[in-house]
C-alpha positions as MATLAB code, in Angstrom:
seq = 'MLPFLSRSSRKSRIRFPLQPNPTPFTNSTTSLSHHPQIIPLPTSYPPVNRLFPSGYFRSPHHKANGFLRILGFVGSRRNLSSEPNRESINYDLIIVGAGPAGLSAAIRFKQLCSEKGVDLSVCVVEKGAEVGAHILSGNVFEPRALDELLPNWKEDEAPIDVPVSSDKFLLLTKNHAFSLPSPFDNEGNYVISLSQLVRWLGSKAEELGVEIFPGFAASEVLYDSSHKVIGIATNDMGVSKNGSRKDNFQRGVELKGVARHFSAMLLGARVVLVRELGMEWGILLSMERVPAPHSGGGNDGNGHTMVLSLINKRLCALRKKQNRITQMEEAVSHGKPINKEQEETLKFKPSVLAAIDELEKLRQPLSAAVTDETQLALERHTPTQNPPTPETLEKQVDDDVIGDLLNLLTGRAAGRVNLLAEGCRGSLSEKIMRKYKLREKGQGQHQTYALGIKEVWEIDADKHKPGSVLHTLGWPLDHKTYGGSFLYHMKDRQVAVGLVVALNYHNPFMNPYEEFQLSSGLDLVASKLDLNQKLKQHPAIKRLLEGGTVLQYGARTLNEGGFQSIPYPVFPGGAVIGCSAGFLNVPKIKGSHTAMKSGMLAAESAFGVLHDNLNMDTYWDSLRNSWIWKELYSARNYRPAFEYGLFPGLALSALEHYLLKGRSPLTLKHGKPDYEATKEARLCSAIEYPKPDGVLSFDVPTSLYRSNTNHDHDQPAHLRLRDPTIPELENLPKYAGLESRYCPARVYEYVPDEKGQLKLQINAQNCLHCKACDIKDPKQNIEWTVPEGGGGPGYSIM';
ca = [
     168.301   99.150   46.214;
     171.498  100.026   44.383;
     171.041  102.255   41.327;
     172.755   99.663   39.131;
     169.954   97.197   39.802;
     167.173   99.523   38.721;
     168.596  100.311   35.328;
     167.034   98.710   32.310;
     169.070   96.327   30.243;
     167.906   98.043   27.118;
     169.856  101.169   28.042;
     172.862   99.514   26.477;
     171.144   98.972   23.150;
     171.562  101.397   20.271;
     168.561  103.706   20.222;
     166.940  105.365   17.260;
     164.424  108.192   17.101;
     160.867  106.938   16.847;
     158.800  108.016   13.897;
     155.446  108.972   15.415;
     152.354  107.001   14.512;
     149.514  109.519   14.338;
     146.728  106.910   14.281;
     147.662  103.784   16.247;
     145.032  101.040   16.259;
     142.307  103.002   14.522;
     138.893  101.399   14.332;
     137.921  102.827   10.968;
     136.654  100.388    8.365;
     135.956  100.561    4.661;
     134.002   98.183    2.480;
     135.699   96.055   -0.114;
     134.625   97.206   -3.530;
     134.307   93.691   -4.870;
     132.155   92.492   -1.984;
     130.248   95.218   -0.133;
     129.095   92.777    2.563;
     132.587   92.181    3.920;
     134.191   94.376    6.569;
     137.975   94.054    6.158;
     140.500   94.173    8.975;
     141.095   97.795    9.990;
     144.456   99.233    9.031;
     146.276   99.866   12.274;
     149.387  101.420   10.833;
     149.665  104.368    8.461;
     151.481  103.808    5.160;
     154.878  104.875    6.481;
     157.851  103.048    7.912;
     157.261  102.620   11.610;
     160.224  102.419   13.964;
     160.192  100.420   17.195;
     162.417  100.992   20.230;
     163.990   97.588   19.697;
     165.672   98.756   16.499;
     163.174   97.212   14.107;
     160.714   98.843   11.811;
     157.679   97.842    9.844;
     157.776   98.561    6.157;
     154.763   99.334    3.943;
     156.181   97.046    1.259;
     154.278   93.780    1.074;
     155.427   90.304    0.323;
     153.767   88.197   -2.312;
     151.306   86.758    0.195;
     150.076   90.215    1.167;
     151.700   90.391    4.605;
     154.093   93.023    5.821;
     157.826   92.403    5.861;
     160.031   93.120    8.828;
     163.604   94.330    8.424;
     166.316   94.816   11.008;
     169.005   97.465   10.998;
     171.870   98.887   12.950;
     172.507  102.320   11.576;
     170.998  101.320    8.221;
     168.621   98.789    6.709;
     169.633   95.206    6.988;
     167.640   92.294    5.638;
     167.465   89.406    8.070;
     167.731   86.918    5.194;
     171.395   87.892    4.800;
     172.133   86.691    8.309;
     173.407   83.110    8.750;
     171.928   82.982   12.268;
     168.780   84.386   13.776;
     168.712   87.913   15.104;
     168.439   88.072   18.877;
     166.798   90.877   20.860;
     166.771   91.075   24.642;
     163.806   92.161   26.747;
     163.102   92.087   30.455;
     159.618   90.647   29.923;
     158.452   88.709   26.857;
     154.746   88.069   26.289;
     153.416   85.739   23.584;
     149.951   86.762   22.461;
     148.306   90.194   22.240;
     144.949   89.141   23.646;
     143.158   90.293   26.822;
     145.560   88.432   29.131;
     148.788   89.363   27.347;
     147.982   93.041   26.960;
     146.656   93.331   30.512;
     149.918   91.820   31.738;
     151.941   94.263   29.658;
     149.939   97.259   30.867;
     150.086   96.232   34.525;
     153.827   95.594   34.327;
     154.475   99.038   32.859;
     152.232  100.619   35.478;
     154.401   99.052   38.184;
     157.542  100.292   36.424;
     156.127  103.801   36.490;
     155.111  103.540   40.151;
     158.577  102.330   41.204;
     160.511  104.615   38.874;
     162.290  101.854   36.955;
     162.619  101.269   33.230;
     162.115   97.635   32.236;
     161.412   96.600   28.683;
     158.343   94.641   27.554;
     157.775   92.939   24.216;
     154.491   91.419   22.989;
     154.527   89.200   19.900;
     151.263   88.445   18.108;
     150.780   85.970   15.253;
     147.824   87.876   13.808;
     148.490   90.397   11.060;
     147.168   93.099   13.393;
     146.323   93.271   17.071;
     142.812   91.855   17.425;
     142.863   89.993   14.107;
     142.625   86.581   15.805;
     140.330   87.597   18.674;
     136.845   86.088   18.705;
     134.421   85.872   21.589;
     130.687   86.083   22.313;
     130.973   88.694   23.979;
     129.038   89.876   27.002;
     131.848   91.578   28.876;
     132.233   91.841   32.641;
     134.382   94.939   33.353;
     135.591   93.878   36.809;
     139.233   93.351   35.823;
     139.248   96.390   33.540;
     137.992   98.529   36.433;
     141.086   97.474   38.373;
     143.507   97.832   35.460;
     142.334  101.075   33.870;
     139.716  102.721   36.126;
     139.237  105.616   33.685;
     138.344  103.414   30.710;
     135.071  105.254   30.133;
     136.797  108.632   29.963;
     139.460  107.098   27.703;
     136.755  106.067   25.204;
     137.115  102.307   25.435;
     134.840  100.581   22.895;
     132.467   99.510   25.678;
     129.259  101.474   25.384;
     126.307   99.064   25.074;
     125.126   97.958   28.540;
     123.046   94.808   28.792;
     119.398   95.913   28.637;
     117.659   92.519   28.874;
     118.839   89.006   29.714;
     116.734   85.987   28.658;
     117.433   82.261   28.872;
     115.483   79.601   26.926;
     115.475   75.816   26.931;
     114.708   74.675   23.389;
     113.318   71.411   22.128;
     112.509   70.766   18.497;
     108.948   72.011   18.915;
     108.905   74.090   22.096;
     110.748   76.782   23.982;
     110.695   77.160   27.767;
     111.786   80.295   29.562;
     114.154   79.627   32.474;
     115.525   81.950   35.177;
     118.689   83.546   33.822;
     121.757   82.380   35.789;
     124.185   84.699   34.012;
     123.871   87.760   36.260;
     124.613   90.220   33.463;
     123.608   93.358   35.310;
     126.396   95.884   34.862;
     127.899   93.998   31.910;
     128.251   95.167   28.316;
     127.763   93.750   24.829;
     131.001   94.409   22.963;
     133.356   93.282   20.224;
     136.352   91.755   21.977;
     138.588   92.245   18.939;
     137.868   95.973   19.108;
     138.530   96.089   22.854;
     141.848   94.301   22.353;
     142.933   96.858   19.768;
     142.118   99.601   22.265;
     144.143   97.804   24.957;
     146.987   97.584   22.457;
     146.975  101.335   22.014;
     147.016  101.824   25.791;
     149.931   99.422   26.130;
     151.914  101.284   23.473;
     151.279  104.586   25.237;
     153.006  103.097   28.290;
     156.037  102.004   26.266;
     155.146   98.384   25.479;
     156.600   97.206   22.179;
     154.033   95.190   20.212;
     154.980   93.163   17.158;
     151.959   91.875   15.228;
     152.617   89.475   12.371;
     155.178   87.422   14.321;
     154.367   83.807   15.121;
     156.176   82.384   18.163;
     157.081   78.882   17.023;
     159.808   77.730   19.398;
     160.632   77.853   23.100;
     164.285   78.592   23.903;
     165.943   76.864   26.875;
     169.270   77.177   28.637;
     171.446   74.255   29.708;
     169.404   73.792   32.888;
     166.129   73.528   30.894;
     164.957   76.937   32.023;
     162.949   78.936   29.482;
     164.982   81.943   28.353;
     162.831   83.206   25.500;
     161.020   82.335   22.289;
     161.823   82.352   18.591;
     159.587   83.268   15.673;
     159.426   81.017   12.648;
     161.275   81.586    9.391;
     159.295   83.287    6.640;
     159.574   82.752    2.918;
     159.942   78.947    3.040;
     158.201   76.953    0.306;
     156.181   73.767    0.742;
     159.191   71.628   -0.111;
     161.351   73.397    2.482;
     163.427   75.441    0.056;
     164.039   79.143    0.560;
     162.085   81.536   -1.609;
     163.328   84.924   -2.769;
     161.651   86.631    0.166;
     163.156   84.297    2.773;
     163.733   85.829    6.205;
     165.146   84.151    9.275;
     163.097   84.151   12.425;
     164.002   86.322   15.405;
     164.991   85.201   18.894;
     163.469   87.182   21.736;
     165.290   86.471   24.958;
     165.175   87.582   28.529;
     168.147   89.664   29.605;
     170.840   87.531   31.238;
     174.403   88.143   32.365;
     177.260   85.776   33.141;
     178.264   85.534   36.803;
     181.705   86.988   36.135;
     180.339   90.022   34.341;
     177.813   90.587   37.118;
     180.499   90.347   39.796;
     182.601   92.920   38.016;
     179.583   95.206   37.749;
     178.882   94.750   41.441;
     182.427   95.803   42.337;
     182.134   98.914   40.191;
     178.917   99.813   41.992;
     180.458   99.385   45.428;
     183.480  101.489   44.494;
     181.241  104.244   43.194;
     178.484  104.107   45.779;
     180.388  103.222   48.968;
     183.826  104.639   48.196;
     185.463  101.298   48.836;
     188.946  100.463   47.690;
     189.899   97.264   45.968;
     191.459   96.018   49.175;
     188.151   96.297   50.976;
     186.429   94.524   48.098;
     188.939   91.718   48.274;
     188.428   91.554   52.016;
     184.718   91.149   51.313;
     185.618   87.995   49.442;
     187.848   86.989   52.382;
     190.751   86.220   50.077;
     194.112   87.341   51.510;
     196.404   89.728   49.728;
     199.135   88.290   47.494;
     202.049   86.631   49.250;
     200.182   86.602   52.550;
     199.838   82.877   52.426;
     196.749   80.862   53.075;
     193.464   80.925   51.234;
     189.931   81.977   51.950;
     187.975   81.004   55.019;
     188.692   77.361   54.354;
     185.214   76.562   53.152;
     185.170   78.662   50.012;
     182.452   80.851   51.556;
     182.398   84.537   50.720;
     180.064   86.982   52.359;
     177.670   86.628   49.433;
     177.807   82.849   49.581;
     177.359   83.005   53.333;
     174.177   84.964   52.790;
     172.944   82.227   50.476;
     173.582   79.710   53.227;
     171.719   81.876   55.710;
     168.731   82.072   53.395;
     168.840   78.322   52.783;
     168.867   77.713   56.506;
     165.829   79.957   57.011;
     163.979   78.318   54.134;
     164.673   74.823   55.448;
     163.347   75.834   58.856;
     160.176   77.030   57.178;
     160.003   73.783   55.200;
     160.274   71.819   58.444;
     157.449   73.843   59.991;
     155.285   73.162   56.942;
     156.056   69.431   57.185;
     155.052   69.426   60.831;
     151.794   71.216   60.023;
     151.018   68.690   57.276;
     151.605   65.837   59.710;
     149.301   67.497   62.207;
     146.584   67.863   59.591;
     146.987   64.230   58.515;
     146.379   63.179   62.144;
     143.251   65.295   62.358;
     144.730   68.036   64.501;
     143.350   71.563   63.933;
     145.544   74.410   62.704;
     144.907   78.136   62.875;
     144.495   80.579   59.993;
     148.107   81.725   60.197;
     149.271   78.128   59.799;
     146.872   77.642   56.884;
     148.458   80.624   55.151;
     151.930   79.207   55.812;
     150.957   75.914   54.151;
     150.079   77.780   50.954;
     153.719   78.824   50.557;
     155.067   75.275   50.304;
     155.614   75.388   46.482;
     157.418   78.730   46.757;
     159.660   77.485   49.588;
     160.615   74.285   47.750;
     161.318   76.195   44.540;
     163.490   78.750   46.356;
     165.519   76.007   48.064;
     166.054   74.240   44.755;
     167.137   77.448   43.032;
     169.638   78.442   45.716;
     171.098   74.935   45.876;
     171.711   74.973   42.143;
     173.225   78.436   42.421;
     175.906   77.795   45.049;
     178.484   75.865   43.041;
     178.595   78.011   39.864;
     178.494   81.187   41.944;
     181.383   79.992   44.087;
     183.459   79.269   40.978;
     182.624   82.682   39.504;
     183.558   84.454   42.741;
     186.904   82.650   42.860;
     187.706   83.467   39.223;
     186.830   87.146   39.536;
     188.648   87.567   42.830;
     191.818   85.999   41.458;
     191.620   88.268   38.427;
     191.258   91.308   40.713;
     194.239   90.192   42.776;
     196.388   89.992   39.677;
     195.431   93.502   38.539;
     195.210   95.469   41.785;
     197.190   95.790   44.995;
     195.087   95.668   48.122;
     195.474   98.153   50.949;
     198.166   97.391   53.519;
     195.674   97.155   56.356;
     192.422   95.628   55.109;
     189.545   95.871   57.563;
     188.593   92.979   59.736;
     185.371   91.134   58.956;
     183.771   92.822   61.961;
     184.723   96.296   60.712;
     183.609   95.399   57.209;
     180.188   94.256   58.366;
     179.642   97.695   59.896;
     180.389   99.282   56.511;
     178.386   96.857   54.399;
     175.086   95.719   55.870;
     172.937   92.799   54.782;
     170.800   95.022   52.548;
     173.807   95.858   50.386;
     174.851   92.218   50.231;
     171.259   91.311   49.456;
     171.273   93.708   46.526;
     174.492   92.131   45.349;
     172.887   88.716   45.611;
     170.016   89.934   43.442;
     172.549   90.949   40.852;
     174.710   87.848   41.128;
     171.858   85.367   40.847;
     170.649   86.958   37.649;
     167.130   87.167   39.023;
     167.320   90.948   39.054;
     168.551   90.797   35.462;
     165.500   88.775   34.567;
     164.246   86.034   32.344;
     160.474   86.147   32.457;
     158.258   84.839   29.672;
     154.471   84.910   29.810;
     152.505   82.685   27.439;
     149.137   84.239   26.579;
     148.319   82.386   23.363;
     144.678   81.737   24.137;
     142.888   78.398   24.279;
     145.110   75.421   23.332;
     148.163   77.573   22.671;
     150.798   75.520   20.846;
     153.770   76.637   22.987;
     151.715   76.548   26.165;
     150.729   72.925   25.558;
     154.370   71.953   25.017;
     155.394   73.715   28.206;
     152.620   72.059   30.226;
     153.630   68.630   28.971;
     157.355   69.197   29.504;
     157.015   70.393   33.087;
     153.897   68.284   33.902;
     151.998   71.390   34.964;
     148.560   69.753   34.834;
     149.680   67.058   37.236;
     151.122   69.720   39.561;
     147.899   71.736   39.451;
     144.333   70.559   39.923;
     145.175   67.351   38.102;
     142.325   66.869   35.631;
     142.493   67.147   31.865;
     141.095   70.182   30.095;
     137.737   69.981   28.321;
     136.811   72.155   25.357;
     133.987   73.506   23.244;
     133.859   74.963   19.752;
     132.229   78.351   19.326;
     130.965   79.428   15.893;
     129.779   82.976   15.347;
     128.418   85.395   12.783;
     127.910   89.147   13.076;
     124.924   90.507   11.149;
     123.777   93.992   10.315;
     119.988   94.216   10.645;
     117.239   96.765   10.097;
     117.203   99.624   12.599;
     113.593   98.989   13.642;
     114.509   95.432   14.692;
     117.620   96.402   16.640;
     117.526   96.491   20.450;
     120.996   97.454   21.751;
     122.010   95.425   24.780;
     119.436   92.654   24.360;
     120.924   89.277   25.357;
     119.444   85.825   24.639;
     120.948   82.431   25.511;
     119.495   79.038   24.689;
     120.233   75.487   25.763;
     119.236   72.231   24.092;
     118.003   72.102   20.492;
     119.464   71.789   17.847;
     121.914   69.640   19.866;
     120.912   66.229   21.199;
     120.365   65.678   24.917;
     123.772   64.066   25.380;
     125.676   67.014   23.896;
     126.356   70.082   26.009;
     126.021   73.424   24.282;
     123.684   76.213   23.274;
     123.208   79.264   21.131;
     123.413   82.984   21.834;
     122.184   86.206   20.299;
     123.531   89.591   21.387;
     122.461   93.005   20.099;
     125.626   95.071   19.660;
     125.925   98.693   18.560;
     125.514  100.091   15.024;
     122.605   97.775   14.150;
     124.864   94.751   14.595;
     123.782   91.423   16.067;
     126.062   88.560   17.098;
     124.577   85.090   16.686;
     126.431   81.896   17.510;
     126.489   78.308   18.694;
     128.777   76.653   21.254;
     129.216   72.858   21.042;
     131.131   70.843   23.635;
     133.820   68.802   21.880;
     133.115   65.680   23.903;
     130.122   64.933   21.662;
     129.713   61.260   20.775;
     128.351   61.076   17.241;
     131.117   61.338   14.602;
     128.482   62.328   12.032;
     127.765   65.567   13.877;
     128.903   68.661   12.006;
     129.122   71.703   14.329;
     129.160   74.108   11.386;
     125.957   72.646    9.960;
     124.385   72.604   13.429;
     125.142   76.307   13.625;
     123.675   77.056   10.217;
     120.546   75.160   11.209;
     120.252   77.087   14.469;
     121.282   80.499   13.147;
     117.832   81.123   11.775;
     115.932   79.087   14.365;
     113.220   79.340   11.735;
     112.041   75.769   12.339;
     111.321   76.624   15.962;
     109.812   80.007   15.228;
     107.412   78.614   12.635;
     106.058   76.011   15.058;
     105.584   78.186   18.129;
     102.937   80.678   17.100;
     100.914   79.793   20.210;
     103.831   79.996   22.603;
     103.539   83.420   24.167;
     106.893   83.130   25.991;
     108.862   82.951   22.760;
     106.911   85.899   21.375;
     108.452   88.034   24.084;
     111.632   87.825   22.023;
     111.878   88.773   18.344;
     111.680   85.597   16.263;
     115.248   85.008   15.184;
     114.286   84.386   11.610;
     112.230   87.555   11.435;
     115.108   89.434   13.061;
     117.707   88.396   10.504;
     115.597   88.498    7.339;
     116.741   91.382    5.182;
     119.998   91.625    7.092;
     123.571   91.158    5.945;
     126.288   88.911    7.356;
     129.371   91.029    8.064;
     131.821   88.491    9.496;
     132.134   84.810   10.333;
     134.554   83.024   12.632;
     135.175   80.097   14.971;
     137.342   79.399   18.021;
     137.637   76.757   20.716;
     137.212   77.651   24.371;
     138.183   76.014   27.658;
     135.386   74.459   29.690;
     137.354   72.497   32.297;
     137.132   75.253   34.882;
     138.487   74.821   38.398;
     139.268   71.093   38.087;
     141.505   71.666   35.052;
     143.611   74.618   36.211;
     147.276   73.667   35.733;
     150.124   74.809   37.938;
     150.800   77.958   35.892;
     154.484   78.578   36.706;
     157.423   76.991   34.882;
     161.157   77.718   35.110;
     161.484   81.085   33.392;
     157.877   82.199   33.225;
     154.182   81.406   33.486;
     151.082   80.477   31.497;
     148.266   83.034   31.699;
     144.738   83.637   30.449;
     142.940   81.062   28.349;
     146.239   79.259   27.727;
     145.857   78.106   31.329;
     142.052   78.030   31.252;
     140.117   80.389   33.535;
     136.754   80.505   31.737;
     133.705   80.593   33.996;
     131.385   78.115   32.248;
     128.013   79.018   33.807;
     128.718   82.703   33.173;
     130.022   81.919   29.649;
     132.733   84.490   30.337;
     136.502   84.289   30.423;
     137.807   87.687   29.329;
     137.646   89.195   32.817;
     139.418   86.246   34.429;
     142.012   86.162   31.632;
     142.762   89.846   32.182;
     143.026   89.430   35.941;
     145.386   86.454   35.569;
     147.601   88.563   33.304;
     147.648   91.364   35.857;
     148.596   88.977   38.674;
     151.338   87.407   36.547;
     152.690   90.862   35.708;
     152.902   91.727   39.394;
     154.822   88.513   40.076;
     157.099   89.109   37.077;
     157.859   92.596   38.352;
     158.647   91.120   41.750;
     161.094   88.715   40.119;
     162.837   91.402   38.089;
     162.820   94.185   40.647;
     162.477   92.733   44.132;
     164.215   89.350   43.895;
     160.969   87.441   44.487;
     159.981   84.121   42.993;
     157.571   83.628   40.096;
     155.720   81.080   42.228;
     154.064   84.053   43.914;
     151.801   84.089   40.836;
     150.310   80.762   41.935;
     149.818   82.081   45.448;
     148.203   85.256   44.115;
     145.850   83.280   41.886;
     144.625   81.165   44.767;
     143.991   84.250   46.885;
     142.214   86.177   44.108;
     138.580   86.445   43.108;
     139.411   84.236   40.083;
     139.894   81.255   42.382;
     136.762   81.961   44.398;
     134.674   82.455   41.256;
     135.849   79.282   39.531;
     135.614   77.208   42.696;
     131.967   78.135   43.231;
     131.230   77.297   39.567;
     133.239   74.058   39.482;
     130.370   71.555   39.303;
     128.253   73.076   36.533;
     130.053   71.706   33.492;
     130.725   68.154   34.774;
     127.059   67.901   35.844;
     126.089   67.709   32.167;
     128.134   64.531   31.737;
     124.910   62.806   32.827;
     122.815   64.425   30.084;
     120.857   67.622   29.534;
     118.077   67.288   32.120;
     120.171   65.749   34.936;
     122.697   68.494   34.256;
     120.020   71.181   34.546;
     118.822   69.716   37.830;
     122.304   69.452   39.350;
     123.359   72.907   38.185;
     120.150   74.445   39.570;
     120.881   72.755   42.914;
     124.436   74.171   42.855;
     123.342   77.672   41.885;
     120.191   78.291   43.889;
     120.568   76.103   46.991;
     124.207   75.236   47.601;
     125.485   78.467   45.991;
     128.767   76.846   45.010;
     129.449   75.424   48.479;
     128.842   71.767   47.673;
     130.990   69.373   49.728;
     131.647   67.388   46.556;
     133.695   68.271   43.483;
     132.523   66.453   40.374;
     135.040   65.090   37.907;
     135.080   65.453   34.159;
     134.414   62.492   31.917;
     136.727   61.201   29.229;
     138.978   63.610   27.322;
     137.201   65.033   24.290;
     139.155   62.948   21.792;
     138.221   59.729   23.600;
     134.505   60.557   23.765;
     133.803   59.958   20.065;
     132.020   56.695   19.353;
     132.683   54.606   16.281;
     130.451   55.341   13.300;
     128.827   51.883   13.354;
     127.296   52.731   16.742;
     125.759   56.029   15.610;
     123.172   57.266   13.156;
     124.154   59.396   10.193;
     122.873   62.990   10.197;
     121.522   64.559    7.017;
     121.742   68.347    6.965;
     119.659   70.517    4.615;
     121.441   72.506    1.970;
     122.023   76.176    2.863;
     119.500   78.586    1.433;
     121.968   81.430    0.900;
     119.718   83.778    2.886;
     119.945   82.658    6.508;
     122.309   79.710    6.118;
     125.449   79.548    4.013;
     128.045   77.142    2.664;
     131.600   77.005    4.041;
     133.350   78.898    1.186;
     130.983   81.835    1.619;
     131.572   81.928    5.363;
     135.344   81.619    4.939;
     135.302   84.618    2.643;
     133.630   86.589    5.422;
     136.329   85.586    7.926;
     139.061   87.349    5.891;
     141.275   84.316    6.460;
     144.400   84.093    4.356;
     147.597   82.049    4.270;
     150.403   81.848    1.763;
     149.687   78.632   -0.169;
     153.362   77.981   -0.772;
     154.565   77.334    2.769;
     155.030   74.180    4.854;
     151.726   72.931    6.226;
     151.207   74.066    9.787;
     148.773   71.179   10.344;
     150.947   68.124   10.716;
     150.079   64.437   10.867;
     152.182   62.521   13.343;
     151.347   59.352   11.401;
     150.169   59.967    7.812;
     148.559   56.514    7.609;
     146.064   56.992   10.450;
     143.433   58.985    8.488;
     142.895   56.218    5.935;
     143.496   53.248    8.271;
     141.690   54.495   11.402;
     139.635   57.665   11.082;
     137.938   56.887    7.772;
     136.785   53.288    8.436;
     136.077   53.684   12.178;
     134.823   57.265   12.455;
     133.574   57.927    8.907;
     136.279   60.552    8.384;
     135.113   62.886   11.136;
     137.893   65.422   10.308;
     135.773   66.570    7.386;
     132.947   67.485    9.800;
     134.382   68.803   13.074;
     136.424   71.475   11.289;
     134.355   74.673   10.734;
     136.557   75.742    7.801;
     136.661   72.568    5.682;
     140.386   72.236    6.116;
     140.146   68.432    5.981;
     138.577   66.644    3.026;
     138.640   63.056    1.825;
     139.065   63.050   -1.935;
     139.584   60.100   -4.281;
     143.037   59.528   -5.733;
     143.765   58.236   -9.251;
     142.735   54.733   -8.118;
     139.485   55.929   -6.591;
     140.738   55.448   -3.013;
     139.769   58.159   -0.561;
     142.752   60.090    0.766;
     142.869   62.910    3.294;
     143.558   66.317    1.769;
     144.557   69.173    4.080;
     143.548   72.652    2.896;
     145.697   74.499    5.412;
     145.030   77.855    3.753;
     141.420   77.687    5.051;
     142.458   77.412    8.705;
     140.700   79.732   11.169;
     143.153   78.821   13.973;
     140.263   77.444   16.035;
     142.356   74.403   17.230;
     139.401   71.965   17.063;
     141.477   69.432   15.115;
     144.251   69.461   17.706;
     141.642   68.620   20.349;
     139.050   66.324   18.746;
     141.092   63.954   16.565;
     140.463   60.491   18.118;
     144.102   59.389   17.855;
     145.599   62.804   18.648;
     147.349   62.508   15.307;
     147.024   66.156   14.239;
     149.484   68.685   15.623;
     148.526   72.329   15.196;
     151.594   74.545   14.771;
     151.850   78.206   13.846;
     151.976   79.172   10.167;
     153.898   82.188    8.910;
     153.223   85.261   10.991;
     150.308   87.311    9.722;
     148.379   84.309    8.420;
     144.922   83.290    9.553;
     141.646   85.162   10.009;
     141.258   88.904    9.978;
     138.562   89.689   12.529;
     137.629   93.289   13.169;
     134.211   93.200   14.872;
     134.225   89.744   16.503;
];
């Protein structure tokens, strides 16, 4: 490869000395003086200005809403609010979301850069105030992907040090508990805080040169004229509710992939050939097959240069491969057998079609650029008197050199790769999937979701059993609702207790938060099972938590669609990774390891695009050949089995797990989308929940306080109604105002107006960014968008 192609685009940017950060992503915590039960978000950055390689720095001065300000400068400080247009920064790889998938992608990409000796820039933007602030998970962690990414994680003191010591699984009814064989296979796994692990991954990414920007909310996808994604933009900050600019107004920032115009790239290519091959301008002009001035005639008559001829050669080869694939498909359709080699060839059909489409679109603009640049060169330089013949020239310049030039000319070596790692129901990811119809191109079925609600307690030392894991199924949920509770013993006398509720539940009167508060003590069960020796093998949950203290509370949706709902993850200009695509293994109740692996595979494909002139579609091929695909395929029928109810679901899943072992000849389909599953209120019974006792169960304001959630009140609502009349005309009369119940943060309330009519009130400042409203609203009337960067929860041990 020519040296020009391996040089990072950021070499041309003005560089500034970095001020060292002595304590990046520290895990230290201090108690709030006004509420000793709350653990605040750890301070990742010391109280000094911190410089980033991109030419930005983070200032210790806070805005009115308590979030850090970001200022840009070139040689001196410059406030972005003084700029009429948005600042634009170029990176080779842009990643949205500093979660397990995004950070794993960043780390893997930089590892490849180091292995190949190239310097490509990576930027990660994160809407949370700090890395890990929006990360919530169970979490029993499977280290398989981490073993591949960072094999020395134990020596590097990753916050993974509590191995699973026991693994129990109970089926609960209102009055009984039945011990079942544990299907989770947690041997070798660890009980961790995922938010802490993510902060550690962030520090590892920074050590490799990844630039991470927490407190920036990616609100917009940027496209070029051909509808290819070229980057993202963060939202404006300092905008009031009425849309006016406040004193602290700051324009958003555009983060774009590096791109060069054809003419500029052609000129650069000529400079390289002159320097590297000692060629004269006459030889270069002969390469373009344009005669010297006054020689009469034109090019080869077809407008084909050597570079364009190479494109035609590649198109010809690709079309031959396409024809072979078509013939194989016809053979399969007629029942004819094919060998393994042919099966592998069939897998490359999407990549072949995409490559043909890209090269076809490239020929005309490239031809025009070649003509323009060649004519300009002819006007400025005199060619040699005896230019070499094409045959002589081909001996001097082989196909590898022309291939490197093609990499440069197409812009694929210059790079525009964007990876969306926003987590479950990412706002930009959903827009991308709709725009490019990625679900239809993938496995074809809609995604299904669940809502997870969690508390972390600190309990007495004599009750603490590090590594103890308990899962339950059934009560307090009804038999038609899929879900269950979990209890994990973490380190430092901490216990995680939570409830997961599938969002395709039918009864609009169900309140997942109240179901969780009822189950968090499980005291009703414990008090009625004194004679049940099986339950006594586990500490009674109520007895375990009594005398303890709740440290944090949070909620987040998770994907449950599995294999059937995997979208085609590649779009023009990038890919969707991690939980944004949906790789959670439902029977394992684990998705962090698959999210990390998907990020690593996407990073390898992105590096191939930027460095080796490959196609991003290789990510799809890599996914289907990875252990992610095998794992999700074998688990594909567990979740849809419960569409038939609790006990039929248990029977079918047991058949899949113990007898068929994931090799069933049938693939079950999901039921209705979650928002269509809700029945009208007149068909359901109301549910009365007991008032919280303030000891084991708590009201929403108390829990919200423990989540550290915070938004500037004076900003445009990030929860938008597509039709403001639907809540009062549809949701209230038909579904009894279910918005006020499915939200675990009481964002939505129906309050009487001056005439006594109930109206929907949106308390956006309470939002935990769980995305339940975006999923469950029966009319899909609520659109979740990002608020100002830095808003939302502040998790530190979730």
